[in-house]
C-alpha positions in Angstrom: 160.6 -9.3 -65.4 159.2 -11.9 -68.4 161.1 -11.2 -72.0 159.5 -13.6 -74.8 161.6 -13.9 -77.7 160.8 -15.3 -81.3 162.3 -18.5 -82.6 164.3 -18.2 -85.9 164.4 -21.5 -88.2 167.7 -23.7 -87.9 168.9 -25.8 -90.6 166.5 -28.6 -89.7 163.7 -26.2 -90.8 162.2 -26.8 -87.8 161.1 -23.7 -85.6 161.9 -23.4 -82.1 160.7 -21.1 -79.7 162.4 -20.0 -76.3 160.9 -18.5 -73.1 162.9 -16.9 -70.9 161.5 -15.8 -68.0 163.0 -13.6 -65.3 162.0 -12.6 -62.0 163.4 -9.3 -61.3 164.2 -8.9 -57.6 162.8 -6.6 -55.9 165.1 -4.4 -53.6 163.3 -2.3 -50.5 165.3 0.3 -49.0 164.7 1.2 -45.6 163.8 5.0 -45.2 165.6 7.1 -43.4 163.7 9.3 -41.0 161.6 11.7 -42.6 162.3 10.4 -46.3 159.8 8.8 -48.8 159.6 5.0 -49.5 158.9 4.3 -53.1 157.9 0.9 -54.7 158.7 0.7 -58.7 157.9 -2.1 -60.7 159.0 -2.3 -64.2 157.3 -4.1 -67.1 158.8 -4.9 -70.4 156.4 -5.6 -73.6 157.2 -7.9 -76.7 157.8 -4.8 -78.3 160.8 -4.3 -76.1 159.6 -1.1 -74.6 159.6 -1.0 -70.7 156.8 0.8 -68.6 157.9 2.0 -65.4 155.1 2.9 -62.1 156.3 4.3 -59.5 154.1 5.2 -56.5 155.2 7.6 -53.8 153.9 7.6 -50.3 154.7 10.9 -48.4 154.9 10.2 -45.0 154.4 13.5 -43.0 156.9 14.9 -40.8 155.3 15.6 -37.6 155.2 19.1 -37.0 156.8 20.0 -33.5 154.6 22.3 -31.4 156.9 24.4 -29.0 155.5 24.7 -25.5 155.5 28.4 -24.9 157.3 28.8 -21.9 155.2 31.2 -19.1 155.9 34.7 -18.7 157.4 35.2 -15.3 154.2 37.0 -13.2 155.1 41.1 -12.6 155.0 41.8 -9.1 152.5 44.4 -8.3 154.7 47.5 -6.6 154.1 47.5 -2.8 153.3 51.1 -2.2 155.8 53.3 -0.6 153.8 54.9 2.4 155.1 58.4 3.2 154.8 60.2 6.8 152.7 63.0 7.3 154.2 65.7 9.4 153.2 65.0 13.2 149.9 67.3 13.4 151.0 68.2 16.8 150.3 71.2 19.1 151.8 73.2 22.2 150.4 70.4 24.7 152.7 67.8 23.3 156.3 67.4 21.8 159.2 69.2 22.5 160.3 70.8 19.0 157.4 72.2 16.3 157.6 74.2 13.0 155.5 77.0 13.4 154.3 79.9 11.9 154.8 83.5 14.0 151.6 85.1 13.6 152.2 88.3 15.7 155.3 89.8 17.7 154.1 91.5 20.6 157.5 92.7 21.7 161.2 91.7 21.2 160.8 88.6 23.4 157.3 87.4 23.2 155.3 85.6 20.0 152.3 84.4 19.0 152.5 81.5 17.0 150.6 79.1 15.3 151.3 75.0 15.6 150.8 72.6 13.0 147.6 71.4 14.3 146.1 74.8 13.7 146.4 75.9 17.6 147.9 79.2 18.6 149.8 80.0 21.8 151.8 82.6 23.2 155.7 81.8 23.3 158.2 84.1 25.8 162.0 83.4 24.5 163.9 81.6 26.9 166.6 83.4 28.9 166.4 86.6 27.7 165.0 90.1 28.0 164.5 93.0 25.8 163.3 96.4 27.2 160.0 97.5 27.9 157.7 99.0 24.9 155.7 101.0 27.8 157.9 103.8 29.0 156.4 103.8 32.3 157.6 100.3 33.0 161.2 100.5 31.9 163.3 99.5 34.4 166.9 100.6 34.1 167.8 99.1 37.0 167.7 95.9 35.3 170.0 96.5 33.0 174.0 97.0 34.1 175.3 100.4 33.4 172.2 101.9 32.3 171.4 105.0 34.9 167.9 105.5 36.7 167.6 109.0 34.9 165.3 110.4 32.2 167.9 109.9 29.7 168.2 106.2 30.8 164.8 105.4 30.6 164.3 107.1 27.0 167.5 104.8 26.2 165.9 101.7 27.1 162.7 102.5 25.9 163.7 103.1 22.6 165.9 100.2 22.5 162.5 98.2 23.6 161.3 99.9 20.3 164.1 98.8 18.3 164.1 95.1 19.4 160.5 94.5 18.9 161.0 95.8 14.8 164.0 93.6 14.8 161.8 90.6 15.5 159.2 91.9 13.4 161.2 92.0 10.6 163.0 88.7 11.2 160.1 86.5 12.1 156.7 87.9 11.4 154.8 85.8 9.0 158.0 83.3 9.2 157.8 79.5 9.4 160.5 79.1 12.6 161.4 76.4 14.4 160.7 76.1 18.5 162.4 74.2 20.9 162.0 73.7 24.8 164.6 73.2 27.1 164.9 70.1 29.0 166.7 72.2 31.7 163.8 74.7 31.7 160.4 74.9 32.9 158.6 74.2 30.3 156.0 77.2 30.8 156.6 80.5 32.7 154.2 81.8 35.7 151.5 83.3 33.4 151.6 80.0 31.2 153.6 81.2 28.2 155.4 78.3 26.5 159.4 79.4 27.2 161.5 78.1 24.0 164.1 78.8 21.5 163.2 80.4 18.0 165.8 79.0 15.2 165.2 80.9 12.3 167.6 79.7 9.4 169.0 77.3 11.7 170.4 80.3 13.9 168.9 80.9 17.6 167.0 83.9 17.7 167.4 84.1 21.3 171.3 84.4 21.2 171.0 86.6 18.0 169.2 89.1 20.7 171.9 89.2 23.3 174.7 89.4 20.4 173.5 92.3 18.7 172.5 94.3 22.2 168.8 94.1 21.9 168.3 92.4 25.0 170.2 90.9 28.4 170.3 87.9 29.8 167.4 87.0 32.2 169.2 84.7 34.9 167.0 81.4 35.2 167.6 78.1 34.8 168.6 76.7 31.1 170.9 74.8 29.2 172.5 77.5 27.3 173.4 79.8 30.4 177.1 80.0 29.7 176.8 80.6 25.7 174.1 83.3 26.4 176.4 85.1 29.2 179.0 84.9 27.1 177.3 86.5 24.5 175.9 89.5 26.7 179.3 90.0 28.3 180.9 90.5 24.9 178.0 92.7 23.6 178.6 94.6 27.1 182.2 95.2 26.6 182.0 96.4 23.2 179.2 98.9 23.9 176.5 96.8 21.2 173.2 98.0 21.1 171.6 99.1 23.9 174.9 99.0 26.2 176.1 102.1 24.1 175.1 104.4 26.8 176.6 107.3 28.8 174.7 109.5 30.9 176.1 112.1 33.2 173.1 113.7 33.9 171.6 113.3 37.3 169.7 110.3 38.7 166.0 111.0 39.2 164.7 111.1 42.4 162.0 109.1 42.7 161.3 107.8 46.3 160.3 104.0 46.2 159.7 101.9 49.0 160.3 98.0 49.1 157.0 97.4 51.1 153.3 98.6 49.7 151.9 101.4 50.9 150.4 100.7 54.3 147.6 103.1 54.2 145.8 101.0 51.8 144.2 98.5 53.7 143.6 96.2 50.5 146.8 94.9 50.1 147.6 92.1 52.4 150.8 92.5 55.2 154.1 91.5 54.2 154.4 87.9 55.1 156.9 86.9 57.8 159.7 86.0 55.3 159.6 89.7 53.8 158.7 88.2 50.5 155.2 88.0 48.6 154.1 85.8 46.0 151.1 85.6 44.0 149.1 83.4 46.5 149.4 86.1 49.1 146.5 88.4 46.6 143.2 88.0 46.3 143.0 90.0 43.2 145.6 91.0 40.6 145.0 94.9 41.2 146.7 93.9 44.7 149.7 92.3 43.3 150.0 95.3 40.6 150.3 98.0 43.3 153.2 96.0 45.0 154.9 95.6 41.7 154.1 99.4 41.1 155.3 100.7 44.4 158.4 98.7 44.6 161.9 99.1 42.7 162.4 96.7 39.9 160.0 93.8 41.0 162.1 92.1 44.1 159.0 89.7 45.3 159.3 88.2 41.2 155.3 89.0 40.6 156.2 89.5 36.8 157.2 86.3 36.1 157.5 87.4 32.5 158.6 91.3 32.7 156.2 92.3 30.8 155.0 95.1 33.7 152.2 93.1 34.5 151.9 91.1 38.0 150.1 88.0 38.7 148.1 87.7 35.5 146.4 84.7 36.5 144.8 86.8 39.2 141.1 88.0 38.8 
């Protein structure tokens, strides 16, 4: 800073001029972070007026750009595969859900398998009375006499058993199961099964309700089936509710075929025929018809037809 002072006249009359120079000191402040540094100059004129000029330079504050946090990739869900029902037929497997398409009689039905095949099934371990009067066999049902009344009684119960099966099974989906302790198919090629309707064994229901007798063959549920049959007999349930005092039918039958028919092969040495002894189904049928019951077991499924596989 420079200041000029005018002299004043002293007692000697001389003028004195006094010049005073003053150099102001300049202070520089170190700006803090983000502050503005300014420089200031002040000039004093002879008029005593001070002029101050300030120049400010703004230091731009750096803009911080945030690095975006990457969004984790959303994993693509792996599709869940739902297994389709096994489209199996009667040739494979041991258990199927089938549709009963036709009831033939109380113990024989036609069913449709998941793969669309149809087959005839025979209920394992049970035998309902025949639905043809001439084929009714009272001697197969304990306590039913070989009389007109006895035959009529069984014929009527054969009809009732068929109706019961139609009401309970026809057109419905059921589960059928083969038995590892029994043959898979009977002599005539019918699949031997248990039927389960609403989780209940239908074969056993036939015995419990007196619609059938137990068929004496090899299968795993023999004990339970025998017990169900015995209870029905003891309580005179269903077909076991029979009492007949009439005279038995005197219809002589021979255990051997009529020897006058030369087309029938002679009785084997062991006294027992099987289907291999016959050339035609007609021959086997005559032996069956001429015998009391079926001593040679030519009618394996008890439908009254012998050796159905023969021509």
